[in-house]
C-alpha positions in Angstrom: -0.2 -0.1 -0.1 2.7 2.4 -0.7 1.0 3.9 -3.7 -1.1 5.7 -1.0 1.8 7.1 0.4 3.2 8.0 -3.2 -0.6 9.7 -4.3 -0.7 11.2 -0.8 2.6 12.7 -1.2 1.7 14.0 -5.1 -1.3 15.1 -4.1 -0.3 17.9 -1.0 2.6 19.0 -3.3 0.3 19.3 -5.9 -1.5 21.5 -3.6 1.4 24.0 -2.5 3.3 26.2 -5.0 6.2 26.7 -2.5 7.4 23.2 -1.7 9.7 24.8 0.6 7.3 26.4 2.7 5.1 23.4 2.6 7.9 21.2 4.5 8.7 24.1 7.1 4.9 24.1 8.0 3.8 22.9 11.3 0.4 21.2 11.2 -2.6 20.4 13.8 -3.7 17.1 12.9 -7.0 16.3 14.3 -7.1 12.8 15.1 -10.6 11.2 16.2 -8.9 7.3 16.8 -11.0 6.2 13.6 -9.3 4.8 10.8 -9.4 8.2 8.6 -7.4 10.0 10.5 -5.4 7.2 12.3 -4.0 6.5 8.5 -3.4 10.1 7.9 -1.7 10.1 11.1 0.4 8.0 9.2 1.1 9.4 6.1 2.1 12.9 7.9 4.7 11.0 10.3 6.1 8.7 7.6 6.5 12.6 5.4 7.5 15.1 7.5 9.3 15.9 10.5 7.5 14.6 13.3 8.8 17.4 15.3 6.6 20.2 13.3 3.3 17.6 14.2 0.9 18.1 16.8 -2.0 15.3 17.1 -5.4 17.3 18.9 -7.9 14.8 20.0 -11.3 16.0 21.5 -13.3 13.9 23.1 -17.4 14.7 22.8 -18.2 12.5 25.7 -21.0 11.5 23.4 -19.8 7.5 24.0 -19.4 6.0 27.1 -16.3 4.3 25.4 -14.8 7.2 24.1 -11.8 6.7 26.7 -10.5 3.9 24.5 -9.9 6.5 21.4 -7.3 8.9 23.6 -5.3 5.4 24.7 -5.0 4.6 21.0 -3.5 7.7 19.9 -1.9 8.2 22.9 -0.2 4.7 22.6 0.7 5.8 19.0 2.2 9.3 19.4 4.1 7.8 22.1 6.1 5.6 20.2 6.5 8.0 17.4 7.9 11.2 19.4 4.5 12.9 18.2 3.5 16.1 20.6 -0.1 15.0 21.5 -3.4 17.4 23.0 -6.3 16.4 24.2 -9.7 17.6 25.9 -13.0 16.5 26.7 -16.4 18.7 26.5 -19.5 17.2 26.9 -21.5 18.6 24.0 -25.0 17.2 24.8 -24.7 19.8 27.8 -25.4 22.3 24.4 -28.6 23.5 23.6 -29.4 22.8 19.8 -28.4 20.4 17.1 -25.8 18.2 18.8 -23.7 17.4 15.4 -23.4 21.5 14.3 -22.3 22.2 18.4 -20.2 19.1 18.0 -18.5 20.5 15.2 -18.1 23.8 16.0 -16.9 23.3 19.6 -14.7 20.8 17.5 -12.8 23.8 15.3 -12.9 26.1 18.2 -10.5 23.4 19.8 -8.4 22.3 16.9 -8.0 26.8 16.2 -7.2 27.2 19.9 -4.4 24.3 19.8 -3.1 25.8 16.1 -2.4 29.0 18.4 -0.8 27.9 21.2 1.7 25.6 19.4 2.3 28.7 16.6 0.9 26.0 13.7 0.7 26.9 10.3 -2.2 24.5 9.7 -5.4 22.5 10.9 -5.0 19.0 9.2 -8.8 16.8 8.6 -9.7 13.5 7.5 -12.1 13.8 4.9 -11.9 11.7 2.2 -13.7 10.9 -1.3 -16.9 9.6 0.7 -16.9 12.5 2.8 -16.8 14.6 -0.1 -19.7 12.6 -2.0 -21.8 12.6 0.9 -21.7 16.3 1.5 -22.3 16.8 -2.0 -25.6 14.4 -2.1 -26.8 15.8 0.9 -26.7 19.4 -0.3 -28.2 18.1 -3.3 -31.2 16.6 -1.2 -31.3 20.3 0.7 -31.9 22.1 -2.6 -28.1 23.9 -2.5 -26.9 25.5 -5.7 -23.7 25.9 -7.3 -22.0 26.8 -4.3 -23.2 23.9 -2.4 -23.0 21.4 -4.8 -19.3 21.9 -4.8 -18.3 20.3 -1.9 -15.7 20.7 0.9 -12.5 22.5 -0.9 -9.0 21.3 -0.2 -7.7 24.4 1.5 -10.2 27.0 3.9 -7.7 30.2 4.1 -10.3 31.7 6.6 -9.7 28.7 9.5 -6.2 28.0 8.2 -7.4 24.8 7.5 -6.5 21.5 4.6 -7.3 18.4 3.9 -5.0 16.7 2.3 -6.8 13.1 2.0 -9.8 14.2 -0.5 -7.4 12.3 -3.2 -8.6 9.0 -0.8 -11.9 6.4 -0.7 -12.7 5.1 2.6 -11.3 1.6 1.1 -7.8 2.7 0.0 -7.7 3.9 3.8 -9.3 0.5 4.9 -7.0 -1.3 3.1 -3.7 0.9 3.9 -4.4 0.1 7.7 -4.6 -3.7 7.2 -1.2 -3.8 5.4 0.2 -1.3 7.5 -1.0 -2.9 11.0 -2.7 0.3 11.8 -4.4 0.4 15.4 -7.9 2.5 15.3 -11.0 2.4 17.0 -14.8 1.7 15.7 -17.5 4.5 16.5 -20.4 2.9 17.8 -22.1 6.3 17.0 -21.2 5.7 13.5 -23.9 2.5 13.5 -26.9 5.1 14.5 -29.1 6.0 11.5 -30.5 8.6 12.8 -27.9 11.0 11.8 -28.2 11.6 7.9 -24.7 11.3 7.3 -24.6 7.7 9.0 -28.1 6.9 7.0 -26.3 7.9 3.7 -23.0 6.0 4.3 -24.5 2.6 6.3 -27.8 2.1 4.2 -28.5 4.3 0.4 -24.2 4.5 -0.5 -23.5 0.7 -0.2 -26.6 0.2 -2.7 -26.0 2.6 -5.0 -22.0 1.8 -5.2 -23.7 -2.0 -5.7 -25.5 -0.9 -8.7 -23.1 1.9 -10.1 -19.6 0.9 -9.3 -17.4 3.9 -8.4 -20.6 6.1 -7.5 -18.7 8.0 -4.6 -15.7 9.0 -6.6 -17.8 10.0 -9.4 -20.0 12.4 -7.0 -16.6 13.6 -5.9 -15.3 14.9 -9.2 -18.3 16.8 -9.8 -17.5 18.7 -6.9 -14.2 19.9 -8.8 -16.3 20.8 -11.7 -18.9 22.6 -9.8 -16.3 24.5 -8.1 -15.0 25.9 -11.2 -18.3 27.1 -12.4 -18.7 28.8 -8.9 -15.5 30.5 -10.1 -16.6 31.6 -13.6 -19.9 32.9 -12.0 -19.0 34.7 -9.2 -16.6 36.7 -11.7 -19.5 37.1 -13.8 -21.7 38.0 -10.7 -19.1 40.4 -9.2 -19.0 42.1 -12.9 -22.8 42.5 -13.0 -22.8 43.9 -9.4 -20.7 46.7 -10.4 -22.3 47.9 -13.1 -25.6 47.8 -12.2 -25.6 47.5 -7.7 -25.6 51.1 -6.6 -24.3 51.7 -2.7 -26.2 54.5 -1.2 -25.7 55.2 2.5 -29.0 52.7 3.6 -28.2 49.9 1.4 -27.9 48.7 -2.1 -30.1 49.9 -4.6 -30.9 48.1 -8.3 -33.0 48.7 -10.8 -35.9 45.7 -11.1 -35.9 45.8 -15.1 -32.3 45.2 -14.8 -32.3 42.7 -12.3 -35.2 41.1 -14.0 -33.5 40.9 -16.9 -30.7 38.2 -15.7 -31.5 34.6 -15.7 -32.8 33.2 -12.5 -29.6 31.5 -11.2 -28.0 35.1 -11.8 -30.8 36.8 -9.7 -29.9 34.5 -7.3 -26.5 34.8 -6.9 -26.2 38.6 -6.7 -29.0 38.1 -4.0 -26.7 36.0 -2.4 -23.5 38.0 -3.0 -25.2 41.1 -1.3 -26.7 39.2 1.8 -24.1 37.0 2.5 -22.3 37.8 6.3 -20.5 34.5 6.8 -19.6 31.7 4.5 -21.7 29.3 6.1 -25.4 31.9 6.5 -26.5 32.5 2.8 -29.2 33.4 1.3 -31.4 29.8 1.1 -33.2 29.3 -1.9 -36.4 29.7 -0.2 -35.5 33.4 0.7 -34.8 33.9 -3.0 -37.8 32.1 -3.8 -40.1 34.4 -2.0 -38.0 37.7 -3.0 -38.2 36.7 -7.0 -42.1 36.1 -6.4 -42.7 39.4 -4.7 -40.2 40.9 -7.8 -42.4 39.2 -10.7 -45.8 40.2 -9.0 -44.5 43.7 -8.7 -45.5 44.0 -5.4 -44.4 47.1 -4.4 -44.3 47.8 -0.3 -43.3 43.9 -0.1 -40.2 43.3 2.2 -38.1 40.0 3.0 -36.2 39.4 6.1 -33.1 37.7 5.3 -30.4 36.9 8.1 -29.1 40.7 9.0 -30.7 42.2 5.8 -34.1 43.7 4.6 -34.9 43.2 1.2 -37.6 45.9 -0.2 -39.3 46.1 -3.0 -40.6 49.6 -4.7 -42.0 49.6 -8.2 -38.9 50.4 -10.6 -36.3 49.6 -7.4 -34.8 47.0 -4.8 -33.3 47.8 -1.9 -31.2 45.7 0.3 -30.2 47.2 3.6 -29.3 46.1 7.1 -31.6 48.6 7.9 -35.5 48.2 9.3 -38.0 50.8 8.6 -37.5 52.9 11.7 -34.1 53.2 10.4 -34.4 54.1 7.3 -37.4 57.1 8.3 -34.9 58.5 10.5 -32.3 58.4 8.0 -33.9 60.0 5.3 -35.3 62.5 7.8 -32.3 63.2 9.1 -30.9 63.6 5.9 -33.5 66.0 4.9 -33.0 68.6 7.4 -29.4 68.7 6.6 -29.9 69.0 3.2 -33.2 71.5 3.2 -31.4 73.1 6.1 -31.9 76.9 4.8 -35.4 76.3 4.4 -36.3 74.5 7.4 -34.6 75.9 10.3 -36.8 78.3 11.4 -39.7 76.0 11.7 -38.4 72.5 12.5 -41.4 72.4 15.2 -44.0 72.9 12.7 -43.3 69.8 10.6 -45.3 66.6 10.6 -44.3 63.2 9.2 -46.4 60.3 7.8 -47.9 57.7 10.0 -50.5 55.1 9.4 -53.5 56.5 8.2 -53.1 60.1 8.3 -54.8 62.1 5.8 -54.2 65.5 4.4 -55.7 68.2 2.3 -53.8 68.8 -1.1 -54.9 71.4 -4.2 -55.8 69.9 -7.6 -56.8 71.5 -10.7 -56.5 75.6 -12.3 -58.8 76.5 -10.1 -56.5 76.0 -7.0 -59.2 73.3 -5.2 -58.1 71.2 -2.5 -59.3 67.4 -1.5 -58.8 65.3 1.3 -56.2 62.1 0.7 -54.3 60.1 2.6 -50.7 61.1 3.0 -49.3 57.8 1.8 -50.9 58.5 -2.0 -49.5 62.2 -1.8 -45.9 60.6 -1.0 -46.0 58.5 -3.6 -47.2 60.5 -6.5 -43.7 62.8 -5.3 -41.7 59.5 -6.0 -41.1 58.5 -2.5 -40.2 55.1 -1.8 -42.5 53.5 0.5 -39.4 52.6 3.1 -38.7 56.6 3.4 -42.5 57.7 3.4 -42.1 58.1 7.8 -38.9 59.9 7.0 -40.3 63.1 4.9 -40.9 66.3 6.6 -44.3 67.8 5.9 -45.5 71.5 6.5 -49.2 71.7 7.0 -51.6 74.9 7.5 -54.0 75.3 9.9 -56.6 73.8 7.7 -54.5 70.7 6.9 -53.0 71.7 3.7 -49.7 70.4 2.5 -48.0 73.6 2.1 -44.7 72.0 1.2 -42.7 68.5 1.6 -39.2 68.1 1.2 -37.9 65.1 -0.9 -34.6 64.0 -1.5 
């Protein structure tokens, strides 16, 4: 099974331009004690200076027999003179999804070890089958191109690499058997209530039985979709630069320009402008709601997307972190500042829109007047509905609009 070592070396070297820098790097190896991470540890031990390796193990305290994992890893590290760090955190004590919590706690622990030991990279043992599971699950959840690209070799933000993405689960199992690598079996991997276990234990074996090499082909799709995503993101950036106008209060887009885009581009533009973190993007459901409002020309509607609000006003789309009250306050202050010479002496006489408010307005050649809802009057002044509470209005004693100030 030396071929696996050779493939590992070639794969890893192919991902770094500066090989001198690669071999001078220090690595935190995330080792659970399972076959995947124990094989990864063995491959790193044979390729790199052991002094540049730190093995990190976190016990999530989910299984009663989890202490056995620690003994297997500790024994290997002592025999091979590799630094070893471990910690135990009971993830069951944290509210919410146990899988998500365990993942976040694990990465927090690994990052702490990386900093404590001044390491360059955190290393995980994700392999081809993990990649296929990720892409398959994303497909089932209605992911778009970014979700279909799966997991990448490198995550610069987290100083993380995944150098086992070239190998299949069976490759790792065969290597451990031939090399006599000790590992532990995690009993929770047999719990089919977890989505990944359901795919891994029930669905994928059946698919591979009928479509041999299924996982490898799914994994290869990830590389294709990653390139496609990069290409589309370039197009999105170029379009946004030309058609998305950044104001003090958010992004404005002409609806007609936005509607001229194909649906997947509209989704990517909205996702780009509302993205907060890589793992917190606009969902397909959010997009469907917004796209439906646009198609129906539902002016006066708003959709919440994370920390953002997406507003529609006839010919424009506004994407803003401000809520209605903040937008109104911004507009009022801007008007007071913009028309300072006109309103300085009458500030106390100015009113602003309230729900149901009616005013008298002049109309016709004989300057007659009639009562109308103030919102209709402001609409005629081309004031967006999300700004109308911020428009300063001057009324006379009869409730007649003498003047309003519109930006």
